[in-house]
Structures are given as C-alpha cells and as structure tokens.
N, C-alpha and C positions, 0 to 999 in steps of 0.2 A: 322858743318854737323852733327859730332858727338852728340852734344848738341840736333839739332834737332830729331836726333834719339831715343836718351835715352828720351826727354821730349815725343816724340808720343808713346814711349812705355810706359810710366808712364799714359799717358792720356787712352792709351787702358785697361791698368789693371785695372783702376779706374773706367773705362765703364764697363769691365768686372765684377767687384765685386759690382757694383750698378745693375747689371742683376741679381745678384745671389738669392736676397733674392725673387725677382718676381717670379724665377722658384721655387723654394723653396717653396713659398707660394702656387703656383698653382700648383704645381706636386702631392701632396697628394692627393687632390678631388677625381680621379678617383680610387684610390687604397682605399681611405675612403669610396667610395660608393662600391666597391666589398665587404670589410670588412664587411659594415651595409647589404648588400643583403644576407652574409654567416649567419650573426647573426640574420635575419628575416626568413630563411630557417629553421635552427636550431629552433628558437623558435616556429615556425610555426609547425615542427616536433612535440615537447615536449607537444603543444597544441593538436596537434591529437592523442598524445599517451596518454594524460589524459582525452580525451573526451572518448577515449575507452574504459578507466578504469571506466569512470562513467557511461557508456552504461552498462558494465559487473555489476557494483555495483547497478545500478538502476534497473537491472531485479533481482537480487537476492534480493533487497528491496521489488519487487513487489512479486517476490514467497514467500516470508516470510511472508509478508501482506496476502496474499491469504491464506496460511496454519492457519496462526493466525485467519481470521475471520472463517475457516472450524471450527477449534477448538471451537471458541467463540460459533458458532453456535449449537456444540456439548454440549459444557458447558451449554449454556441457555438451550437446551433441558432436559438436566440433572437435572437443576434447577429447570424447570415445573413439572420433575418426583419427585424432592425431596421434593418439596411442596404438589403435589397431594399425595405421600407417607407419609408426615406428618400428610395432612388433613385426610386421612384414618387412620394412626395412632391415632389421636385426635378422631376419631370417633370410630374407635375400642376399645380405651382406655375409652370412655364414655359408650359404652354398656359393656366392662369388669368391670368398677365400678357398673355398673347396676347387672351384675350377681354376683361380689362379694358381694354386699349389700343383694339380694338373697340368697346368700349360706348364708351369717350370719344368716338371719332370717330363712332357714330352718334348719341350725344347730340349732340354739335357740329353733325352733319348734321341732327338735329331741330329744333333751333334756328335753323338756317337755313329749313328747308323751314316749319316755322311763322311765321317771317319772310315770306316769300313767299307763305304763304298768307293772312297778315294784307294785306299789299300787294294781291295778286290779288282779296280780297274787298272792299277798298278801292277798287281800279279799278273793279271791277264796281258797285259801289255808286254810283260816281260816273258810269258809264255810263248806269245805268238812270236818273238825275236829268237828264241830258243827253236822253235820250230822252223823257223825262217832259215836259221845257221845248220840245223840239221839235214838240210839240203834235199828239203822235201816238195820239189817244183810243184807238184798237185797241189799242196796245200798252198802255196805261195797264189797258185793261180786261185784257189778260192778265195782267199782272202780281197786279190786283186779285182776280182770279178763281182767281186759283194758290192751291192747299192748303197751298202750302209751296216751300223753294227747289229741292228736288229735282224737284217736279212743274214748278216753273217753267223748270226745265233739260230737260224731256223733252217740253214741247210744242214741237210740229213748226211750229206757228204762230209764236212766240216766236221759235224759231231760226232762221225763213226770216225773220224782221223785223230781228235784229239784222246787223250788219254782221261781216265776216271779222275784223275786229280783234277784235270782242266776242266771238266764238266763240272766238278763242285765248286768252282771259283766262279765260274760262270751264273751257276744259279744264286751264289751269294748275292752276285752283282745285281742281278735281275731282281730279287727279294727285297735287297736293300733299296734301289729305287721305289719299288711299288709302296714300300712300307712308309718310304721318305713321302711319297705322293699323298698318300692317304692321311697319314699326320700332319702333313701342312693342312690338308682341306680341313680335317677336325680343329686343328688351332684357329683357323679363320672362323671355323662356324662359334667356336668357344668364345673369341674373343667379342664378336657380334654380339651373341647373346650377353654378355657382359654387359656391355655399353646400354643395351636397350632396356636391362633390367634396372642399372644404376639411372638413367636417365628419366624411367618411368616412376621410381620411386621417388626419387628427387623432386619432379615437378607435383605427384603428388601432396609431399611433404609442403612445398612451397606454397600451392595452392590453400589447403589447410591453414596454415600459418597466415596467409595473407586475411583471407576470409576472416579469422577469428582476430587478429588486429583491428579489422573495421568493426566488429562486433563490440570490442572490448573499450574503443573509444566512442562507439554510439551509447555505451551503457554509462562511460564515463559523465559524458554529457547530460545524460538524462538523470544521475544521480546527482550532478552540480544542478541541476533544474530545480530538481524534488528539495535539495538541501536549501536552496533557496526559497521556495515556496513554504517551507516546513518554518524556516526562518522568521518569514512574515507572516504565517499562521499564528506563531508564537507570541508576536508581538502585539498582534490584532487581539488574539485572546486575553493577553494580560492587560490590554486596553479594556477590553470587554468587562473582566473580571473587577477593574477597578471602578468601571463605571457601575456596575451592579452593586459596590460596596458602597459608593456614593449614593444610589438610588436607595439601598435600605435605610441609610442614614437620614436620606432627604424624608423617607416616608415614617421614620422613627419622630424626627421633628413633626412631621404633619399631624402624625396621631395624637400627639403632645399640645398642638394648638387644637385639634377638635375636641379633646377632652376638655379642655382648657372653657371650650364655646360651651361645650354642651352641659358641663358643671355649672356653666352660670344658666342655664337652663333649669338647672333642677333635676336633669337625670327622669323627666317625667318621658313617658312615654309620647305624650302630644296626641294631637289630631290624626287619625286615620288618614295618612296617605295613598290617594288613588293614582293610577297611571293610565295607558290606554289598553292595559291588558285587562284578564279576568282576575289576577290575584294583586291583593292590597302588599305594599309596602311592610316588610316585618317590623321595621324601625324607621324612625326618621334620621337622616343623616347623610352625609355625603357617600359617593362610593369612592374607596381610598384604592382599591385594586380590581381591575376591569376583569372581566371573565377570561381564562385562557392566558392571561399573563405569564410569560417565561421567568421563572426564577431560577437563582443557581441550583436549588437543590430539586425544581420539577420544570418540567417542559412548558405543563400546560396548567395554571391555576385554576381548579375544577368548579369555582363558584364566582360569586363576587363578595368584598369585602366592604362593610357599610360601617363607618366612624362612629359611635355612640360612646358614651362615658359607661362606667361600671355600674351594674345595677339598672340601667336601662330596660323597662319590660319589652318582651319580643312577643309580638301577637303572630298567632297563625295566619299566612299568606291567603290560606283558602280552608274552608270546613274538611274535615277529614277525621282519622282514625291515627293515634301514637302507635305509629308501626315498630320504632327503635328509639331506645336510651340506652348512650354509653357513658361511663365515667370517664374521668381524664385518665385513670389507670389502664384501662382496657381500649381506648380510642387512639391513643397514641397522639399525633399531633393536633388532631381535631380536640382535644380537651373534651368539656362535659359536651354531647354530641345528642341530637335528637331529629328524627325524621317522622313525617307526617305523610301518610298513605290519603291521598286524595280520590284516584279512580286505580282500577285496573294496570294501568301502565304509568301514572303521573304520581309523584312524589315531591316532598320539599324536604330540605334538611336545615338544620340551625346548630353551629357549630360555636365554641369557646365561651358557652353559658358559664355564668355564676351558678345557677342552679335550676330544678325544673320546676315548674308549676303545675304542671299536669301528671298524669301517671300513665304507665305502660299501656298501651289498649282502649284509654280513654276517647271518647268521640270528641270534638273540639269545633266550636264553631268560628267561623271567619272573623278575624280581628279579637278573639280571646286571647289573653296573656297565657303562654303556654312557658315562660323561663324569663331569664334574666342574663344580659350581657355581661361580658368580662372577659378576661385574656388568659383562660384556661388552655393548657396545652401548648403548641407552638405559634406564638404570634409577637408581635412588636409592643402591643399597646391595646387597650380594651376596644373591641369593635366585635360585630356579627359578621362570622362568614354564614353566607346564605348560597344554598345550591336549589338548582330544580333538575330532576333525573326522570327519562324516560324509559321505563324498562330497567331501570338500573343505571343507565349512562348518562353521564352529567351534558347539560345543554346550556345556551345562554340564558339567565335567569331575565334579564332586561327584556326577553322575548313574550314574557308572561307577566310582566308588571303595568 
C-alpha cells in the first residue's frame, strides 16, 4: 500500500512538472501584449511630439521664406535702380566728357584771344607812340586829358584823328576783351555744372549700394537661419520616420500575439458585446489602432482596427441593408469591403474580410453574421477595420459602440 502511495505521488509530481512548461510558455502572452501596447502608446506620443515640432519648424521656415522673398523683391528693385543710376551716370559722364572737351577747346581759344589781346594792346601802344612822335599836340592833349582807356576810346575827337588802321586795332582789342570775359563766365558755369552732376550721380550710386549691402546681409542672415531650421526639421523628420517604422513593427508583433490569443479561443464570434452606444461591437477583440491615428501613408486612419483571428465571424453593428460590397481587386487597401446602410445618413463599413456571408441589397438584423475576418488588402495581420459614416463622412465609431 505504501508503495502504491509513493508511486502515485511520483506520477502526480511528474505530471505537474510536465504541465509547468505549458503554463510558463502561455502565461507571458497577455503580459507581453500589455508591454507592447505601452510601447505603442509611448511611441505614438513621441511621434506626436515630433509632429508638433515639425509644424513649428515648418511655420518658422515659411516665415523666413516669406521675409527672404520680400527682401529679394527689394534687392531686385534696388538692383533695377542701381542699373538705372549707372545708365544715368554713363549718360551724364558722356555729357561730362563733351563738356570737358568743350572746356579744353574754350580754354585754348581763351589763350589765343589773350594772345591776340596782348598783340592788339602792343600795336595800339605802338601806334600812340607813333602819333606822339608825329608832333600832333592836339592828340597828345586828348590822350593826356582822358580819364582812362575806355574814356580815350570814346572820345570822338580822338576817333576822328586816328586812321582807319588805328580804329581796326582798337575794335580788335575791345572784341577780344568782351569775348574773353564771356568765355570766362561760360567756363565757370560749365565747371560748376560738371561738379554738381558728378556729385549727384555719385551720391545716388552710394545710397543704392549701401541699401543693397544692408539687404543682402539681412537676406544672408535669414538664409542661414532658415538653413538651420531645415537641418533641425530633417533630423526631427528622420527621427519620426524611425519611430513610425518601430511603431509598425510593434503593431505587427501585437497582431501576432493577438492572433495567438484569439486562436486559442477558437476564432468564434463569442457573445455579443454591448457598449454605451446603440450599436454592438462587430467582433470581440482589442482596438489595435484608434480612430484618426496618423500613419506614414495617411494623415487620419478613418476607422478603428479590432484585432481578431482569421475566420472570426463579423456581426452587423445595427440593423440595415447591405448597400455596398467590393472585392479586394476593386477596393484597393480595404480588401474585401462591405457597408451597411442603417438610416438615410448613417452607415457602417467592414474591411479586410475573408469572405461575405450576406448578399448585396439584403436586409440584415443587428448581430447577424455578415462576413468573416482576415487580412485582405493593405494590413499587417488579420483584423477587422470598422468605420461609422455620417452622410458618407467618417466619424469616431467609439461614439456609437
């Protein structure tokens, strides 16, 4: 009897020992699923923060680009003004060269006139000496009583006494003096005009060049700032893309664990799951992707993903009529896709199905099986993509479940 008891105890211990690996292998799955879900949430939060940073940087870059565009427009305007000033300067310089050439000619003429004036004065002086030596006291009296050279020229008695040759010499002297005075005045005007034009054009060029240098410096500073923001933005985007890749990997692993857990349940539809809304849950399973979750290929995930195994029956969330059925070939990323119209504005849609269980146009009751889940279309593993639409526009399904 004692032997039998010992043998039974040994057999029971061996049986318990054999069961231990099964428990130890199966137990970590739910814990691992929770750990992955936490990592997914943490990764999504990091992605959200980086997207916020990207929006700020994009706004700053846009503001810098706008300011740079305005500065460039002003630089272009100043460039046009500078070109116009240069054209004006070239034109004025052409005029200036003409004036300078005229000045050179007038100065040469002045030199010749002064020489002629000197010669005329010398001839006149010589003629007066000759007249004096000719013993004409009346003429000497006229000369000595004159108050000056001009008075001497104006005296009619003197003019009557000099010969025609003497009168020509006197006219040459008078003309040379008048022309010399007029030319000197004209030269003074031309020189002042030359200096004024040169100073004006140079000041205009200096002002434009100074303003342009300031604008170019400001644009260079803004370009450097924008380049720095773009470099930071590129790093943030690269980090976000890596996080999104990690998020996709985590979701793949999450889906695998969920399939393992659901497979252990036999893939059955299970009891109908009610929430606080008027609709029932189409399948029993965890939400693996929330509504409007951003993804690398879409800004807003238009429904929720519920993790279930392949072949899990899908129930109609509410009574209605099958209004749409599309195969994987025609629906694109949705795979086998089905929609039920509940009211004039309310409808629900079920994507990634393995096959349909009802026909197009058929009326269905709430809870009736309408198809079976799978991973048709674009997905990482078997699940149900569930949407609620109001007048064709997606809305958060959790508001109705």
